[in-house]
N, C-alpha and C positions, 0 to 999 in steps of 0.2 A: 469459388469456394466462399462459404459464409464465414464471418468473423464472430467471435464471442468477446464481449467486453466484460471484464471482471472488475468490480469495485469492492474494495475491502475497507471497512472502517474499524478502528480500534477505539472503543469508547473509554476503555481504561487499560493501562499498561501497568501490570503489577511487578514485572521483572524485566528491567531494562537490559540486563545481560542476555537473557533468552531472546529478546527481540533483536538485539545486535547480532547474535549468532545466526538467527533465522535470516536476517537481512543480508548477511554475508554469503549464505549458500543459496538463497532463493533465485538471484539473477541467473546463475548457471543452469538451474533446473528449468526455469521459464524459457530461456534461450534454446535449450536442448529440444524443446517441443515447438519451436518456432514463434514463441510469444515474445512480447517486449513490454517494458514498463513505459507508460506515457507520462505519469506524474506520481509523486509520492511526497508526503510531508504533512506539516501542520498548516492550518489556515493563517494567512497574514493578518487578517482582521475578522472579527466576529460581528455579525449584524443580525438584527431581528431575533434575538434569543438563540443565536447559534451556539454550537458546542465546540469546545477546544478538543478535537479528536484527530488522530492521525488517519489519513486516507491514502490508499494506494489504488491507482487505476492502471489497468493493463489490458492488452489484447493478445 
């Protein structure tokens, strides 16, 4: 079976409460369909004109 990798970036978060509500319910939905989160969060360090954006990686 082939796998799909999903990479989501948030360039700007305008409502932290909505993001928190989404983050609370998303794991159950992802697991329901056999997916899993590999990593999520903000970069520890920025290099070469990097951007401070939240990134989520899942399969």
